[in-house]
C-alpha positions, 0 to 999 in steps of 0.5 A: 891273198892275191892269188885267188883274184889273179887266177880269176883274172887269168881264166877270164877270156883276154877278147884282145888277143883270142889266138895267144891269150889263152896260152899266155894263161895257161903258161903263168897258171901252170907255172903257178900250180907247179911251184906251189908244194905239192900238198897245197890246197890252193893247187886245187883252185889253180887247177880249176882255173886251168880247167876253165881256160882249157874249156874256153879254149877247147885244148883238151888235149893240153889236160889229157896227160895230167888227168892220171895225176888227178887221184894223187892230187886229191889225197895230197889237197886233201879234198873233200866229197864237195869240192871232189865233185866240183873237180869231176864235173868241171873236167866233165864239162870240158870234156864235152865241150872238146867231144870227148864223150866217154871222158865226160860221161866217166868224170860225171860218174865220178861226180856221182860216187862222191854224193853221200847216201844221205843226199841221193834224192837231192835235186843236185843228184837227180839232176847228175844222175838223169845228166849221166843216164841220158849220156850213157843212152846217147852214146853210140857204143855204150852198151854196159849200164850196170855203172849206173845201176850200182849207183844209189843216186840212180837208184833213187830215181825209181821213185822220183823219175820211174820212166828214166828208171824203167828205161834204164832197166830196159836198156841194162836187161830186157829186148827190143820188144820191151823197148817198144812197149815202152814207147807205146805207154810212153809216146812223147817221153823220148821226144819230150827228153831229147833222146834220139830214138833212131840210136836207141833202137840201134843199140837195142837191136844190138842188145837183144842180139846179144841176149839171144846169143847169150840165151842160146842152149847151142852154139848157132842161132837160127836166121828165124829167131834173129829177125823176129827178135829184131825186126828186121828182113832176113836179108839183114841178118848178117849185117847185124851180126857182124855189127854185135861182134864189132861192138864185142857184145858177141864172139862168133861168125856167121 
């Protein structure tokens, strides 16, 4: 059958026409995809070729409308977990290169959920788990880490990568002082793992403020408590209160 070779050739960058090549390749591949019966699993391989072209051309917006059909296609193609994982990772990589960090993270999570229980400690599971954790930590507006802690492959990091797991637990349920203690104990970890300390400190301050508000027995929170917990001057309190409300972590007013 010539179709796999055709898909491969079409998904290879056309160096003679950088502007028109990807568009032509996408047009041909999309036509092939649409004329195949919906339950034909060859569509899976054609779609992977489409993803390669979109990745090389940086045209994620062409992919976005199709993603709503993905779950239906996977059922129609009777795709096994390994092929689902390959598909989700391909989408995650396309999204990441297009700067769509949230989409990339969501499909990375979907890939992690396809890992069988008996393989949660495998090198692949470990690699993907750390990649997802770093993505969540480094994303400036990602504050809910329950989606990670519920995954068996993430729980497996408790043994394989205890520092990463400890950092996850801090962001999931602890406060800024605990983060500082972590840095004191593992002074080069963040730098070695290319984790942005300035961003992480900001996120921990917001999470700490949200934790203070949630644990308060009254509807008010003294400025002194905030300055001490966030390690900030009193004149910065209002700015942080505004930021934590904007982040959706707290409902309140000054």
